[in-house]
N, C-alpha and C positions, 0 to 999 in steps of 0.2 A: 430798897435798892435791889435786894436779892429777888423779890417777887417780880420786879420789872424785868430782870434778866431772864427769869424763868419763862415769862410771857413771850419775850422776844425769841427765845430758843424754840418755843412751841410753834410760833408763827413761821420761823425759818424752816422747821421740820415739815410743817404742813405744806409750805410753798415748795420745798424740795420734793416731797412726795407727789405734788401736783405736776411739777415739771417732769419727774421720772415717769409718772403715769402717761403724760402726753407723749414722751418719746417711746415708751413701750407700745403705745397705740400706733404711733406713726411708723415705727420700725421694729415690729415684732421679730422680723427675720434676724436682726442683728443680736437679739437678746435670747429669744426662746425657741425660734424655729429650728427644728432638728430633723434632718432627713431620715435618721434611723427610726423615728417614731412610726414610720409606715412600713418598715421592714419586719416581717413576721419571723419568728424563730425557725420556720421551715426552710429558710434560705440555705442553699448548699454552698454558694460562693457569693461574696460581696466585694465589689470594687468601690473604693472611695477616691474621689478626685477633687482637687481644689479648683480645677479649670477643665470643665467637661469638653469645651471646644478644642483645646490643645490636645487633650487625651485622645479624643476620637480622631483628630487629624493625624496624630502619631501612628494610629493603627491603619491608616488608609493612605500612606505615602506611596505604596506600590514598590517599596524598596525593602531589602533585607528580609528578615524572618516574617514580618507581617505581610510583605509583598508576596512572599512565596506561598503563604496560606491562601492567597487569592487564586493560586493555580490548582488548588486541590478541589476536586469535584464535590467531595463530601461536605466541604465548607462553602460551597457556592452561594447557598441561601444566606448564610451568615455574612459573608464578605459583601454580597450585593446589598444586604440590609445596612451594613456599616457604611458603605459608600453612599447609599441613599441618605442615611442620617447625617453624614458629614456634609453632603451637599445642602441639606436643609439648615443645619445649625450655623453654617457659614454665611447665610443670607443676612443682609443688613436688617431685615425686619425683626430678627430675634436678638439684636444687640443688647437690648435692655434685660433680656433673660439671661444672657450668657456672661455678663460682666461680673467677675469676682464672686460667683456663687458656688458653694460647695455642693457636690452631688454624690449620690450613692446609686450604684447599679447592682441589684441583687438578682440572683437566679433561683427560680422556684420550679418545682415539678408541678405541672398541671394535672388535671384529672386523667389524662392519657399517659402520664409518666414522662412527658416531654418537658425538657428544661426550657423555661421561658423567662425573658428578662423583665425587670421592673426598674424604671428610672424614677428616682425621687430627688428633686432639686429645690433648693431654697431660692425664692424669688422675692423681689421687692413687694412690700405689703400692699402697695396701692394697685398692684396688678390683679384683676379679677377675670372671671371667665369672659366677660364682654371684651376687655382689652386683648385677651389672648386670641379671641375669635378674629379680631381686627388684624392682629399680627399674622395669623395663619392665612387670611385672605390676601394680605399684602405680599406674603411669600409665594403666592400663586396657587394655594390650595382652594379649589372651587367647591368641592362637596364636603360640607360640614354638617353632620347631623348631631342631635343632642338627645340625651336621655337622662334619667335620674336614678341614682343608686344610693339607697339609704339616705334620701333627702339631699344628696349632693349632685350638682349638675356635672354631667360627664359628656365631653365632646367625642363624637365618633367620626373618625376620618378613614374612609376606605381609600386604599391606594394600591398601585400595581408596582411590583418589583420584578422586572423581566416578565415571565409568563405567570407569575404567582399573584394571586389576589390576597391582599393583607388588609388588616384593620388596626388602627391605633386608637386606643382609648386614653383620653387626657382629662384630668380634673385638677382643680386647685382647692386645697384644703388648708386653712390656717397658715398661709405663706409658703406652702409646699406645692410644687408642680409634680403631679404623679402621672406617669405615662407607661403603658404596657401594651403589647399586642394581644393580650389575653383578658377577656371580660371577667373570667373567674378570678384571676390574680388581682384585677382592679378591685373587685368586691372585697377580697381579703385585705388589700392594702388600706382601703377606706375603713374597714372594721378595725384594722390594727391601730389606726391613729387614735382610737378611743380607748385603747388598752394600755396597761402598765408594763406588760412583758413584751419587749421587742427582741430582736436578734441578740442584743447585748446581754440578755439574761442567760444565754447558753454558757455552759461551763467554760471558763477561760477566755471568753471573747473580750470582755472589758479589759482584762489585764494585757493581752497581746495588743489591743488597740492603743492602750496608754503607752506601750513601749515602742510603737511604730513611729516613723518619721512624721513630723508635723507638716512639712511642706512638700511631701512626696505623694505621688499616686501610689495606692496600696491595694492589695488584695487580701481577703480573709477567706479561710476555708473552715467549714464546720463539718468535722469528720462524721458525726453521728447521722448526718443527713445525706451521706454519700452512698450508703449501702444499696439502696434500690437503683440508683443511677448506674452503679458499677456491675450489677448482676449480668446484664447482657454482654459485658466485655469479656468475661472469662468463659472457658469451656466447662463442660460438666465436671471433669475431674478436679477442677479448681474453683468450683462455684462457691466454696466456703471462704475463698479469699475476699469476696465482696463484703462479707460480714466482718472479716478481720479489719478491713479498712475503716469500718465504723468504730472500731475500738482502738485505733492507733493512738488517739489523744483526744483532747477536747476541741480546741481550735488552734489555727495557725495563721500567721500574718506574714506578709512580705512586701517591702517597699519595691516598687517596680522601676527598673532601669532598662529601657528598651532602646536599642540602637540598631544600625544596619548590620552590626557584627553579632547580634544575638540578644538574649534576654537574661537579666540577672534579677533574682528576687532575694532580698535579705530581710529577715524578720525573726519573730519568735513563735514558738509553739508552747502551749500550756497544756499540761496534763494534770488534772486534779484527782483523778482516780488511780489508785495504785495498781489496779488491774489492767490499765491501759498498756499497750505494747511498748510505747515510747517512754513510759514513766521513768524507767531506770536511767535514761539519758539525762534527766534533770540533775543528777548528782554523779554521773559516771565519770570515769577517767577521761581526761583531755590531754592530747599530746600531738606530736608531729609524727605522722605515719611515714614509715621507711620502706615498706615492702614494695611500693611502686617502683623503687629504684632498680629492682631486679626483674620486674615484669617486662616481658618482650613488648616491642612496639606494636605487635599484632594482637595485643590484648584488647578485646572489644567490650569487655565487661569485667568489672571487679568490685568487690565489696569488702571493706576493711573495718574491723572493730577491735576495740581493746577488751580483753577478757575481764570478766568480773572476778572478784576474789575466788580463788579456786576452792571447790568443794570436793569431797571424796568422790571418786568415780564409782558408779554403781557396779555391782557384780553382775556379770552376764555369762552365758554359756556359749559354746561353739566359737565361731570366728569372731563374733562380737565380743565374747569374753576375752579372747586373746588380744583384740584391739584395745579393750578397756584396761586390761592388765598392763599392756605396754604404755598406754596413756598415763596411767597412774605412776609408773616408774619414771617416765620422762617429765612428769609434772614439775619436778624440782629444777629442771634445766630449761623449761619452756618459758619464753618471755610473755609479754602481755599482748602482743599484736598478732592477729590472725587475719589472713586475706583469702578470699575465695575468688577465683578468676576463671574466665572463659576466653580461650584463644581462638582466633580465626585461622584455622588450618584448612587449606583447600582439600576438597574431596574426602573429608573426614567426618564421621557422624558426630552429632552434637555431644553425645554421651562420652565420647573419648577425648574431648577437647578441654577438660576441666582440670583445675589445679587448686590445691589449698596449700598455703605457705604459712609456716609457723616461725615466728622470731624465736631465736634461742639465746639463753643467757650464757651458756657455755657449750659451744659446739663440740669440743673435744670429748667431754664427758657424755654428752647426749649421743654422739655417734658411737662411742665405745659401748654404751649401754644397749643401744639398738643392735649393734653387731653381735653382742653376746646373746641377746634374745633371738635374733634372726638365725644365727648359725646353729643354735640349739634346736630351733624349730625346723629349719629348711635346709641346713647344711649350706654349702657355698655354690650350689648348682643354679639357683634362680637369680643369677646376676648377669646383666648385660652391660657392657662397658660403652659409654659414650666416648668415641675416639675419632674426632674430626681430622686429626693429623697425628704425626708421630710423637709429639710431645704431650698431648692432652689425653688423659684417660680417667674418666669419672664413672664410678660404679653406680648403676641404677638397679634397685632391688625389686623383684616381684615377690610380694609378701602375702601372708594369710591375714593381714590386719585390716581387712575391709571393715569400715565403720569406725575407724580411728577418730575421724572428725566429730562424729556424733558423740563419742566418749569425751572428747576434749571440750567441745562447745555444743551442747545439746540444742537441736533445732536449727543450727546454722547451716548445715549441709546435709539434710536428710536425703536418703536414697542416692548417696554419692559413692561411687566405686573408687575408693582411694587405696588401691592395692599396691601401687608403685611408689617407692620411696627413694629419695636421694638427699644428699646434703650439699649445699652450695653456699659459700660465704658464711654468713652467720644465721642460716636458715635451714629448716627442715622442709622439704618440698614433697608433697604427696600428689599423685595424679591418677587419672583414670586410664592412662596408657603410657607406654614407653615413648611413643612418638611425641606426645605432649610435653613430657618432661625434657626430652632431648631438645625440643624446639626452644624451651626456655634456656637451657644450658648453652646452646649454640649462639642464640642472640646475645647472651651476656658476654660470651667471648668476643663478639663483634661490637660490644657496647651499643647494640641496637635495642635499647630499652625505652620505656615510657619517659624516663628521666631525661633522655636525649632527643625525644620526639618533639618537633616544633609545635605541632598541633596540640599535643597534650600540654606542653608548657604554657601555651597561650591560654588554654582552658583553665589550668591550675592557677594562673595569675589572677583570675576573677574570684577566687575563693579564699577564705581565711587560711592562714598557715597552720593553725592547730584545729583539731576536731576530736570528737569521740566516736564518730561514725562517718564513713566516706563511701559513697557509691558513684561509679563512673561507667559510662557506656558510650559506644558509637552506634546510634540507633539503626543506621542502615545495614550494619553488619551483624545484628543479633536477631534477624527475622527468623532464622531456623530455630534459635533458642526460644523465641517467643511463641512459636507454634505449639509448644507443649503446654502453654498456659491460656492463650487467648482463643476466643470463639472464631469459627470459620469466617463469619461476616467481617469481623474486625481485621483478621489477617488478610482477607481479600482487599479491604480498603487500604491497608498498609502497603501491600505489594503493588497495587495499582498506582500508587503514588510514590513509587521508589525513586524516580528522578528528583522529586522534591525532598524526600527523606535523605538522599545522598548529600544534600547541601548542608545538613546539620552535621558539623564536624565532630561534635562531642556534646554530651550532656551529663550532668552530675549533681550530686546533692550531698551536703555535709550537715552534721548536727554537732553542737557543742553545748555543754552545760554552762549556763550563765544566768546570774540573778535568780537562781532557783527556778529557772525555766530552761527551755531549749532554744538556743540561737541556731536558726537554720538558714542555709544558703543554697539556692538553686541556680545553676548556670546552664544555659544552652548557647553554644557557639555556632554561628552561621557564616557560611561563605558561599558566594555565588559560584565560585569555582569548586567543582565537585572534588571531594577527597579521592585521589587516584589509587587504584589498586596497584600494589607493588608487583612488578613482573621480574624483579631481580632474583638471581640465585642466592646472592647474599649482599649485604650492605655492612660496611664497617666504618666506625666513627673515627674521624680525625679531630685534631684540636680546632682547626678552622677549615675553610673550604679549600679545595685543591687549587694549587697555583700553577702546575705544569701538566703537560700531557703524560699520562702514566707510561711507565717503561717496563717491559717484560725482561726479567733477569733470570738466568738459569742457575738453579741450585746444583753445584758441581758434585754434591754428595749423592743426591737422589735422582738428578736429571729433571726434576719437576720445575715448572715455571713459578716464579714469584714476582711480585709487583712492587716496583719502586716508585715513590711519588713524594712530592713536597707540598706542604700546605702554606697558607699565607703568612704564618708566623715563622717561616723558614725552617720548620722541622721537616726532616726527611724520614720516611718510613719504609720498611721492608715488610710486605704482607704476603703470607703464604696462600696456596691455592684454595684453602678453606676459608680465607678471609681473616685469619687471625694475624694481628700485628706481632711480628717477630721481634722487632725493635723500632725504637724511635730515637732520633738523634738530632740535636740542634746544629745548624750550620750558620756561618756568619752572614750569609747573603742569599738572595734569590738565584736559583739556577737559571741561566740564560741559554735557551735553546736545547740542543741535543744532549742526551745521556748515553753513555757507552758502557759496554761490558768488555773488560780486557783481562788477559792472563798476565799479570804483572811479573810474576815469578817464573813464568814458563813451565809450570808444573801441573797444569790442568785445573787449577783453582782460580775462580773468577773474582774480580773486583768491579766496583762501580765508579766510573770516571765522569766528571762533569766540571763545568766552570761557571763562575759568577762574574761580576764586574771586576773584582779585584784578585780573585784566587782561583787556582786549579785545586780540585778536590778529588781524592781517591779513597774510597771506603772499602773495607773488606765485607764479606757477607754477614759479619757480626756487628757491623755499624761502627767499626773502629777505623781511624785513619791509618793509612799505610805509610810507614817510615817517615819521609821528609814532609809529607803532606799535612796541612794544606800549603801550597806553594804560592807565594805572592807573585802576581803578574808584573812584568816590567813596565807596563803601562795599563791603566784601566781599560778594560775591553769594551769595544763598540760592537763586536760581532759575537755570535755564539762559537763554541769550540768545534773544530773539525779534527777528526782522528783518521789517520791512514796507516795501513800496514802494507807498504808498497809490494813487498816480496813474500807476504804471508809467512814471515819468520818471527813474528811477534816483536820486531824492532819498530815499535810504534812511533809515529810522528804526530805531534799535537800542534795545529796551526790556529792562530787567533789574531785578530786585528786590534790595535791599541788606539787610544785617543790621540796619540802622536802621529797617526796615519802610517805607522809601520806594521808590517806583517811579521809576527814572531813565530818561530818554530822551536818547540820543546821536545825533549825525548821523554820516555815513560817515567823517568825519575823527576821530571820537572826542570831539568837543566837545559840550557840553550844548546841547540844542535850545532855541533861543530861543522863548519863549512857552509852554514846557511848565512846568507847575507840579507839582513832584514830589509824588505822591499818597502819603499815609501810610495804611497798612492797620492793622487792629486786631490782626492776628496775623502770623505769619511766612509769607511767600510762598515756596513751594517749586516751584510749577508755572510753566511758561513762559506768558508773557502771550499771549492770543489776540486776533485782530482779525477783524471781519466788517463788511460794509456792507449795511444793510437800509434800503430805501426812501430811498436817497441819504444816509443818516446812517451815520457811522463809529462803531463800538463797539469799545473796547478792554476786554477782559474779564480781570480779575485775580481769582485765587482764593487766599485764605489758608486757615488751618485752621479758620476760623469762618464765613466768608461768601464770596459772590461780589460783585464790584464791576464796574459797567458805566460806563466812562469815555469822554469824547470825546477828540479829538486834543490838547487842552490839559491833560488831566489832571483835568477836572471831572467830577463824577458826572452821567451822562446818564439812567440808569434805576435804579430801586430795585425789586427783586422784591417781589411782594405777599406772599410767604411766606418764612420763613427757608430758605435754601438753602446747603448745605455740600457741597463737592466732595471725593470720596474722594482720598486721596493718589495713587493709581495710576489714576485715571480720566482719560480724555481729555475735552476739550470739543469737541463736534462740532456743526455747524450742520445742522439738519433743514430742508430747503427745502420750498417748497410755498406754498399760499395763506396759511398762517399759520406763518411760519418760527419756529423755536425753537432754543435751545441745549440740547443733551442731555448729561447727565453722570450719574454715580451718586453717591450719598451714601456715607458710611463704612460703613453697614450693607447697602449694595447696592441701596437703593431707587433706581429710575430717576426722574430729574427732567427735565421739559421746562420750560424757562423761556422764556416768550414775550415779545416786545418791546413788549407793552402792559403788562407787569409781572405778568401772571398766571402761575401755576405749576401744573403737573399732576405728580402723583407716582404711581408704580406699584411695587408690591413683588411680585417673582416668586418669591423664596425667600430664605432667610437666607444671607448671604455674610459672610466674615470681613472685618475691617477692612483686611487686606492684599490684598484682591482687586484685579484689574485689570479695567477696563471700556473698551469702545469701541462706537461706533455706526457700522455699516458696511453698505452695500448689497452683500451678497455675491452675490446672484443677478442684479443689474443690472436689476431691475424698477422702479426709481425709488423704492422704499421701503427705508428703512434697517432693519437687523436689530440686535438687542441682543446684545453679545458679552461674556461674562464669562470670566475665567481665575482660578480660586481653588484653592489647594492641589493643583496639578497636574491639575485637571479643567477642560476647556473646555466652556462652555455657550453655545448659540446659540438665540435666540428670534426669531421673525419679528415684523413690525411690529404684529401682533395679539397679541403676547406669548405665542404658542404655541411650545412647545419644538420646535426642529427637530432637534437632536441634543445628546448629551452625550458627550464624549470624554475618557477617562482616559489619563494618560501614565506612570503607575507611580511617580511621585515627587512629593514635596510641595512642591518648590521649582522654579518655572518662571518664565521671562521671556517677556514679550509681553502680549497678542497683538499681532502686527505684521500690518498689512493690505496686500495687494498687488493691483493691478489690471493684468492682462495684456491684457485686451480688454474690450469692453462686456459680454460674457457670461461671461468667465473671470476670476474673482476668488478669491483664496485667503487663508488665514490662516497666519501663521508663529508657531511656539512654540519656545522654547529650554528644553530640559530641563537645568537647571543641575546637578542631582545627577549625572546620567549623561553630561553633555557630548554631548548629541544634539540635533539640530534637526529640526523637523517642518514640513511644508507641507501644510495640510489644505484639502480642497475643501469645497464647500457642503453636502455630505452627511456630512462628518466623516471622510472617507477620506483616507489618505495619498496624496500625489502619488507617481508612479512613482519608485523609487529611494530614497525616504525611509523611515526617518530617516537622516540623514547625520551624520558626525562634525563637531562644532563646539563651541567653548567661549566664544562671545560672541553678542551680538545680531547679526543678519545683515542684509545688504542685497541686493536683487535688482535688476538693471538690464541694459542692453545695453552691451557694450564697443564695439560698432560696429553699423552698420545691418544687417550681414549675419551677425553672430555669434550671433544668438539671445539667449536669456535666460541670465544668469550669476548665480550666488549667491556672494557673498563673505562669508567668515566666518573668525574667528580660531580657532586650535587650541590644545590644551594643550601642544603641542611647540614653541611659538614660531613656527610657520609660519602664514601667511595662506593660506587655501584658496580656490581658484576652481573651483566646480562648474558645469558646463554642464547646464542643466535640460532634462528631457524632459517637456513639458506635454501630452502626447497623451491621457492618461487623464482 
């Protein structure tokens, strides 16, 4: 019985082996075919994809980063070849080749040093050269020659790409399709299939390959094969850098995530040689970097590392000795994080735009120790105070400690002039110039840092939150910096493609120790809209975007102007002329309409008055409510607050319309005005009450959605227009002076209405306007006659006093805010428009032309004024990024 079972088992085993052999013969691709067999260890880069067709198509969409590469002249041959390849592999003739087959594309240097690609793809075992030839002819390839290399048939396909004559060499060996434009590389690949050592025998390759994603396209880098390729990139002074690239590590991998917004590579780097530059990051400290939080938003390059365990600082002589001595004494109070940064400062040489920032464990003791050393060396004479306003005063020290960075972190910042020192927050900051350090300090006062920069935050979101090394740059803004390293030919190529480079918003790289390897992440962020150069004098950060038109408030102590604004969270801010937030205070509601400056106590000290839907608010210049305020309104408001001082005696009158259709009058304390009879309107009043004095009589003008009412100071009707008059919702009420004064407004259909104080009315129709149009009456040329100004569906119309069209100006969008009128001098008057759709602001002269420098970025209605008598005109506007912008205007044109 046992013998019979043994015989049966042997028969089953033999049968199983026979079946297995059959399937191995029929489908070698599924079991043993391996595209890496043809890839020699000389490859510099290797791309592995599980779906070649989809991968090639993703590179030739014409959109995003890959689409922008097509616009670069230096890559024209590559992009043309990729497009040609995509056109070929998408043809139905190749469907059997393309379905579910893994592929490897490797890049090798040929005999001329030029990098050439090699495609190796697994194919069904039944496909032979004959079947491939049939596929090629079916796809429209007419000329197919054939040769033999080392006993293997190789098809030769000459083809044209543009004006270039190219040749493709294709062969099939043991279930592998091999294709390359280089006969030399084809020979190497065929030879490689018979060898045991392929690219995976390179140090570290197999390990990073095993750690890479199984279902992702991925790229591998072999550092030791990069040296010759990188030699032409660097200038003579930095020729040794190419050799250093070869000793960075063994191999690196990255799973590829390509989208219209950029490229992200995540994978591992393996270093098996302790002499490799990156070897220490396999086990180095990992954490959350904090320095970027104080780096200005104009930082265009930074490099952050965690210090290794501190070793004794070597003794030196001269200034280096002084720096080393100070570094040794500060070591006890220095933290683990160090950052080197390069700022983009206009018209400043590269060497003067650098900073190094050291995290401190204890700033108090570190600063005391530094001051003890500094004053004994230099006295107190080499100190410049950063003082943007009366309250801020930060000392910046010019020191003899050049080489401090080299003493703290050898090799991290060689040849760096770090003679300028300061302390800020919990950091020691050293720089190459006072200007660079003061730029960092100023931007921090305004909260204009990378931590609050939307582009940087988008970039940062693509990388892990912890790392051991962090590099970041804005490629288009570091070209001056790169000139010191790269060859002339490379720099010419970079500068000639500046428009494409400008679309790369940010690029960066992180390394983290993980699994006794290095986990690395590379991110390149791309946007079709070019990153704009900031033209502001300053930008200061609010909690959210601006909700109201900024208001200029006068500091009664200094006479300087300050800026009052509210954000979308209903916080109100007072900001000084330097852009520093003096205070922030929450209020209960959104400000509705105008803000006023009043002298509540009649003592020359000013307060800020405004109203929301439910309250009157009065704040002093320290952000505190005055006495009884806030005062609850007797009825929720439908209009904005109007303020009048009839006799210039500071006996203010506050008029506002309620939901109950009554017009209420309050005194400066928020009490109802005695003698005022609340006037009831027929409809809802949405417009601010107006006031004028004609022939010694006061007129309060109220407009609802059906009529205009002319009242006296007690709320009684003083005048009834002789014809029906209705004011458009977005029309102003303006007084036209002269021998026969009149009030000017537009009706809902755009008809111009002059209402005279004898009750007569004149109407003029210039053209048809929508009910949403805006209207103003403004003497733009200073000749004493007002002009008629309309803004409707993104078009600005100006007519002179004779109702002749002066200009029409289109803004390219249907939604616009304004017009806002500005008087700079008796002869210089301009019109402001806010393009709501595109977040742009315009300042138009009397001929319809843009003021120099416009349009500008802006996402709110804007104000123009002088921050001081000597500062010229400044435009204040909110942005989409939560910043309040201050533009200095050039009104010469």
